[in-house]
N, C-alpha and C positions, 0 to 999 in steps of 0.2 A: 381559342373559342371565347374564353371569356375575357380578351384581353384584361383591360386595366380592372376589372369590376372584383378578382380574386389575386391578383398577382402585385398590381404595382399599388394601388391604393387600398387594397383589401378595404374594400366595402361590397355589400350584399344590396340589392333592391329587390322589392317583392311587392307583388301589386295583386290584389284580391278585388276582382270587379264582380259585384254583385247586382241584384235587381234593384235594390233599393239606395245601396252606398257604394261607391268605389276609394277602397284603403290601400294606402301604400304606407310602406315603412323603408327606410334607408337607415341600413345597421354598418357600423364600424369593427372590424375584427381588430386582434392584434393589438388593443390599447393598455397593456399592461395589466389587463383584468381576466379573469375567469370567464366571464361571461359577455356576449356581445354587447355592443353599445350603440341605443338605438340615439341617432343624432338627426331623422327626418322622418315624421309624420304627418298623415293628410287622411282625411275622411271628407271626401264630397258626394253629393246626390248622385245617384248614376240614374240616367236617361238612356234609351236605346236598347235597354234590355226588359225580356220578359222570362222569368223562370229559369234565369242561368243560362240563356241564349240570347244570341244579339238579334234586334230586330230593326235596328238601323244604325248602319254603320257608323256613319258621321256624325250621330249625338253619343255613341258610346267612345268615339274618338274624342270630341270634345272633352266628355268626363275623365278619360284616362289624362290627357295634356295638362287639365287642371289639379289632378291629383300630382301628378308629375311633378309639376313646377312648383305647387305649394309644396311639398316635401325636400325638394331639391335645394330651394332657397333657404330652410331649414337647416339642411345638413350641410350647404356649400358644397355640394358635389350633383353634377350633372350626370346621371346614370345613361349608358349606352344601350346595357341589356337589363333586364328583370326577368325574375320567375312569376308566374303566372296562373293563380289559382283556377281550377276548371269544376263547376258543379252543373247543377241541371238533371233533367229529367233523362236526357240523352244517353249518359253514362251506362254503360253495360258492365255488369259482372257475371263470371265466368269461374265455376270450379275446375281447377286443372289438376294433371299430375303429371310427373315425368320418371323413368324408371330406367338404371343403367347399371351395367355390370362394374364393379370395382376394378380399377387401373393397375394395382400393384399385386404382385404374384402372392404376397403375403395376408393382403386382404385389408390393410390398412387405408382407410379414408383419407384424401388428401383434399387440399383447396380445389385441386383442378377437377378432382370427383363430384365438388358439390357444386361447382359453378357448370359441371356436365349436366347434371341432374335439371339443375336450373334453368338452364337453356333446353334442356328437352322439353320440361314444362310448358316452356314460351311456344313451343313448335306444335301449334294449334292453327285452325283456320277461322280468321275474324270474319265478323257480318262486315259485308260489301261497305266501304266509307267510313269504315271504324279503323282504329290504329291504337296500339297499346301503349297506356300510359305507367299501369306500375305492374309488378307479379309480387304478389305479398304470401311469402310462404309460410303454412300454417304448422307443417308437423313433418319429420322425417321417418321413414322405417327403414331401419338395415335389417334385413333378412325378413324375420317374424318378430324382430323387437320395434313396437310403436311408441309413439309418443314421444321420440328422439327430438331436443331443439338444437344441439349441435352435435353432429355426427362426426365432426374433426378427431382424425387420432385414433378412433373407433376402429373394430376388425369385423370383417363380414364378406359377403360373396356378391350382395344384390342391395342396391340402394334406392329407394323412392322418395320424392318428396311431392306432398300433398300443398294446394295453395290456391290463391284466387287471383285471377287474370282480371284487370280493370282496364277497359277500354274506352273511348272517346270518339264522336262521331267526328270524323276530318273536316268537312265543312266549316264545322264554328271552330274547330282549332285553326283553321285557315283563315278565318274572320277573326279571331282573336288575334291572331298575328297581322293581319294587315292593319287593324286598328293602331296596332303600336307602330308598325312600318311608317305608318302616315306621319308620325310624328318623329320619325327618326331612330325607333328604338327597336331592338331586335329582343326575341323571345331566348332566354336561357335554357327553359324548360316549363313544361307542364306539371303540378301537383294537385291533385284530388283534395278539395278543399275539408271535406269530412274528416279525410284522414290526416291532415293538416291541425284541425281543430281539434283532434282527438288527442295528439301527440303533445299540443299546449296546455289540456287542462286535465288528461287522465294520468294518472301515477301507475307504477308496476302493480303494487298491491290491489289495488280496482281492478286492474286488467286480470290479476291472478284469481280473484274472487269472481267476477262477471259483474259486468258494468255496460250502460248503453248511455252514449254521447248522443244529445239531441241536439243539433245545432239549427236553431230556426232564424230562417234568413227570410228576405223581403218576398222571393217569389216561392222557394220552395223549403222543405224543412228535412236534413239529412240524419239517417240515424246509423251508427255505427255499433257493432255489439263485439264485445270481447269477453273472452273466456280460457282461462288458465293461459294467458299471454297470448291467445290464438285469437284473430280475427275471425268470426262465425258466420256473422251477417253484415249487410248494407243494405241501404234503401234510400231512395230520393222519393219524397213524397211533395207533389204537386200544390202545397198550400203552405203559408208562411205569412209573417208579419203584416205583409202588405195587403194579404186579403182583411185582416184585421182594421185596418185603417181606410179600404173601400167599405169594409160594412158599417163602420161609424158614419163616414161621408154619407152613405145612402140613407142610412137611420136618422141623421141628423139634418138630411139635406144642406149639408154645406159643400165646401171645395175640399180635394184632397189635401192640400196642404192645412187647412183649419183641422182636419179632422188628425192629422198627424201630431200637430202639436196638441190638440187634447188628448190623443193616445199619450203621448208622451209624459205629460204634465197632470195629468188628471186620472190615466187610466189604471184599471184594476181588474184581475180576472176573479176578484170575491166578490159579489154585488152583496152579499150577505152581512159584510162588514161596514156597507154604507148607509149612512142614516137618508130615509126617504127624504128627507128636507132639504138636503146639500143641493146647491144650484151651482151652475158655472155659467157663468157672465160671458157670451161669446163674443160681445164688442170689447171685451180685454183682450181677448185673443187675436182678434182679426176686426180691424175699424170696420170693414165693409158688411159685419156680420152685424145682428140684433137678438134681442130676445135673450132668452135663457133655457138651459136644459139641463136636466136631471143627472148628476152624477152616477147616482146608481142605476139608471137607464142606461149608460156608456157601459156600467160594467157588467150589464148584462148582455150587451151585444159582445165586449169583448170574451167574457166567459164562453158563450155560444161557439164562438168560432176556436178557441182556446181547445176547448174540448173535444172538437173536431179532430185539430190535430192530433190531441192524446191518444184520440179513439183509434185514427189510424195508426198509431204507434203501437198499440196494444194488438190491433190485428196483425203487425207485421212479428212481434215477439210471439204471439199464439203460432205463427208459420213455424218456426222455428224450438217450439214446448218451452219459451223461457218465462211466459207470463207470470207476473208476480216470482219471478224465480232467480233473481239476480242479486245476489246481496250485498254487493257495492252501490246497487241502485241504479237510478239515472241520474247523469249531471247535463244541464242546459246550459247550451251556449248560443252565442247570437245576440243581436240587439234587443229582440222581442223577449230573450230570457230575463232583462232587467225589468220588465213590467211587474208592478207589486201584485203578488198573490199566484203567480205561474208555478212557482215549485210547489206551493199548497194545493194547487189543483192537480199539479203533474203527482203529487204523492197519492190524491183521491182516487184519479182515474185508474192510475197505472198500478196502484197498490205495491208501490216499491218506495226505497229512502230515496229523496231527490234534493239535488243541491244546484246551485249555482255556480257553473263552471268560470274561472279567471284564469286567462293564460299564466304559464310561469313567469316568475317576475326576473328579468332582465337589468341591465343598467343603461343610463342615459335618460329619457326622456320617459320615465316608467309611469307617470304620471299621466300623459296620455292615453298610455296602452293597457292599464291596468284596468281592462274593461271586458267583459264577454264577448263584444263585438267586435274586438281585434282576435279573437281565438284564432281564426284562420291564418292571419297573415304571419303573426308571432310563430305560430305553428311551420309556417311554409319556410321559415328563418331558421327554425331548429333543425327542420330536415336536411336541409341544403348543409348546413354547419356539418351535421351529422356524417352527409357525404363527403365533405370536406378533411375531416379530419380521418376518415377511414383511408383517403390516397394519402395522407401526410403520413399515417404509422405503415404505409405499402402494406397494407392489410388486404388489398385488392390487386387483382391484377387484370389488366386491359380495362380499367373503368368499370370492373363488374363484381360483385359479392354477393353471397347467399340472402345475408342479412341486409341487402342494402335494398331500399325501394326502387324501383326503375322509374327514374324521373321522365326519360322517353330519348331518344337518340340524340338530341341536342347537348342533354347534360352529359350521357354518356362521353361524348366527343370530347365534353369539355373537361372532364376529370381527365381523360386519357390525354389532353394538352398539357394541362396544371401538373401531371405527375412527370412530365420531362422536366420540369425544375427544380423537383427534388432533389437533393445531395444523395 
């Protein structure tokens, strides 16, 4: 199923199709290095997407083609399959649980028991036109003993697993696949972007203490909350950095392109730090524009929308009784996280420690990916590599393992195919 992607050439190709930008990373494995080597990187403007959902298939196809061609030229490798991120408000999250009786007469828990309870947890009825993307184990309960991370080798009679099912809207997934098929590329699997961002930016200590990952994309903002190494909450908020750009365009009566440049070059979420007399000459940004605007006024526009984002996040934290109660605070990812003052504003509104999240350092073209905007696509790479290593160590059976996030049917089939080549 993977063809040459994992076997012959040891390349992995990953695509993050966002509402504002489409990013592609091509990595090479087995380069006598402990880490994967980034050999191709691209970031191009997205068109045809709104809030993580395709609204114009031809435009999305064009953006994907440009991103893949740019990364491929840099890598010297043309992928035939890619892993694709999934985001947007269409994602559905459902708590689930599975219960089984231990198979062995002596009650010792084996891998087969863990696999069976994970399968039992998946045996739920999904909403019409939805398909399973991931099942995330949260905790195991063996008889009356709760809070077990790994029950393998323990003894008991009854094993229960509680977790979270994440499903995606089937028509959207089919449209993503069609956009790629239009340029001769197959989808290796789908990965929820917010979970990938968390993998790239959070460490185990943060996840143990309690932390929120806030990935501010162009059309949506994703919130992921961990505590005691468990995923306890996910939410997709229908507002993102693109709304800040729109506000600036309306407030200054400029084009979207000019507003985006102003946001990136002069934007701040802290108007109190800017002198009222500081002006921006619009003609220096776009020759078609004229006059000047107050930089403080721009910061006030940004602050208002950024506060709205953080207030919505605070509302979500209150739902799970974690308002101001996450010791590791909040980590900001996504391109908007780079705006000056966002971290300080997050601290003020959320009453939590806050920091900008950078993806874990790899090798190769790290200067191009050491950016919060690349958190999702780098996290996707790390996740797929984890799946591959589980296969290589023969720690899974039939492409399945309780610790392994279910990336979708295609990934499971690909992993089974890959296992055939192991010694």
